[in-house]
C-alpha positions as CSV (number, residue, x, y, z in Angstrom):
1,X,8.0,73.1,-68.9
2,X,11.6,72.3,-69.6
3,X,13.2,68.9,-70.0
4,X,14.9,68.8,-66.6
5,X,11.7,69.6,-64.8
6,X,9.8,67.0,-66.8
7,X,12.5,64.4,-66.1
8,X,12.5,65.1,-62.4
9,X,8.7,64.8,-62.3
10,X,8.8,61.5,-64.1
11,X,11.5,60.1,-61.9
12,X,9.6,61.1,-58.8
13,X,6.5,59.4,-60.1
14,X,8.5,56.2,-60.9
15,X,10.0,56.1,-57.5
16,X,6.6,56.6,-55.9
17,X,5.2,53.8,-58.0
18,X,8.0,51.5,-57.1
19,X,7.5,52.2,-53.4
20,X,3.7,51.6,-53.7
21,X,4.3,48.3,-55.4
22,X,5.7,47.0,-52.1
23,X,2.7,46.0,-50.2
24,X,1.3,43.2,-48.1
25,X,-1.9,41.4,-49.1
26,X,-4.0,41.8,-52.2
27,X,-5.5,45.3,-51.8
28,X,-5.8,48.1,-54.3
29,X,-4.2,51.5,-54.0
30,X,-7.6,53.1,-52.9
31,X,-8.2,50.3,-50.4
32,X,-4.7,50.8,-49.0
33,X,-5.2,54.6,-48.8
34,X,-8.3,54.0,-46.6
35,X,-6.3,51.6,-44.3
36,X,-3.5,54.1,-44.0
37,X,-6.0,56.9,-43.2
38,X,-7.6,54.8,-40.4
39,X,-4.1,53.9,-39.1
40,X,-3.0,57.5,-39.0
41,X,-6.2,59.3,-37.8
42,X,-8.2,56.5,-36.1
43,X,-11.8,55.8,-36.4
44,X,-13.6,57.8,-39.1
45,X,-17.0,57.9,-40.8
46,X,-17.4,56.8,-44.4
47,X,-18.1,60.4,-45.4
48,X,-14.8,61.6,-43.8
49,X,-12.9,58.9,-45.6
50,X,-14.5,59.7,-48.9
51,X,-13.8,63.4,-48.5
52,X,-10.1,62.8,-47.6
53,X,-9.6,60.6,-50.6
54,X,-11.8,62.8,-52.9
55,X,-14.1,59.9,-53.7
56,X,-17.9,59.8,-54.1
57,X,-19.8,58.2,-51.2
58,X,-20.9,55.2,-53.4
59,X,-17.2,54.6,-54.5
60,X,-16.1,54.7,-50.8
61,X,-18.9,52.4,-49.8
62,X,-17.7,49.8,-52.4
63,X,-14.1,50.2,-51.1
64,X,-15.3,49.7,-47.5
65,X,-17.4,46.7,-48.5
66,X,-14.4,45.0,-50.0
67,X,-12.2,45.8,-47.0
68,X,-14.9,44.6,-44.6
69,X,-15.2,41.3,-46.6
70,X,-11.5,40.9,-46.3
71,X,-11.7,41.4,-42.5
72,X,-9.5,44.5,-42.6
73,X,-12.0,47.0,-41.3
74,X,-15.1,46.9,-39.2
75,X,-18.1,49.2,-39.2
76,X,-20.0,50.0,-36.0
77,X,-22.9,52.2,-35.1
78,X,-22.1,55.3,-33.2
79,X,-23.1,55.4,-29.6
80,X,-24.0,59.1,-29.9
81,X,-26.1,58.8,-33.1
82,X,-27.6,55.6,-34.4
83,X,-27.6,56.9,-38.0
84,X,-23.9,57.4,-37.9
85,X,-21.4,54.6,-38.8
86,X,-17.8,54.5,-37.7
87,X,-15.1,52.7,-39.5
88,X,-12.0,51.3,-37.8
89,X,-9.2,48.9,-38.5
90,X,-9.2,45.3,-37.3
91,X,-6.1,43.6,-36.1
92,X,-5.7,42.1,-39.5
93,X,-5.9,45.6,-41.0
94,X,-3.3,46.9,-38.6
95,X,-1.0,43.9,-39.5
96,X,-1.4,44.6,-43.2
97,X,-0.4,48.2,-42.7
98,X,2.5,47.3,-40.5
99,X,3.8,44.8,-43.0
100,X,3.3,47.1,-45.9
101,X,5.3,49.8,-44.1
102,X,8.1,47.3,-43.4
103,X,8.2,46.2,-47.0
104,X,8.3,49.7,-48.3
105,X,11.0,50.8,-45.9
106,X,13.1,47.8,-46.6
107,X,12.9,48.4,-50.4
108,X,13.8,52.1,-50.0
109,X,16.6,51.3,-47.6
110,X,18.1,48.8,-50.1
111,X,18.0,51.4,-52.9
112,X,19.6,54.1,-50.7
113,X,22.3,51.6,-49.6
114,X,23.4,51.2,-53.2
115,X,24.1,54.9,-53.6
116,X,27.5,56.5,-53.2
117,X,27.8,58.8,-50.2
118,X,27.8,61.8,-52.5
119,X,24.5,60.7,-54.2
120,X,23.0,60.0,-50.8
121,X,24.0,63.5,-49.6
122,X,22.5,65.0,-52.7
123,X,19.2,63.3,-52.1
124,X,19.2,64.4,-48.4
125,X,19.9,68.0,-49.4
126,X,16.7,67.9,-51.6
127,X,14.5,66.9,-48.6
128,X,13.4,70.4,-47.7
129,X,12.5,71.3,-51.2
130,X,10.6,68.0,-51.7
131,X,8.8,68.5,-48.4
132,X,7.7,72.0,-49.5
133,X,6.4,70.6,-52.8
134,X,4.6,67.7,-51.1
135,X,2.8,70.0,-48.7
136,X,1.7,72.5,-51.3
């Protein structure tokens, strides 16, 4: 890998880290990931959540226990299958996600506002390439 590729990779990591640091509440990255999944996809089983985040079921269970204790999710028995548990956001969980999105958007907008029009245009022209990389 050449130096420009490495620098771009490191800069993207740093920007992503700075965005992630803007969050509401005292939740970990893995806990926030679960909350975002539930917000985006709706009610899920613990197994579905574990699979999407590439976590073992025991690790996901610990994460869900912490989120439930914080009042951010709730677990309910499925009406179709009493062995199945569904996980959903509470209103507090939805509020935390909403506030985290607001904080992240505000931080990113402030950073973009400080750029010259030329620098902003350069970033916008990179959007298709970044989208392709992010979806690979």
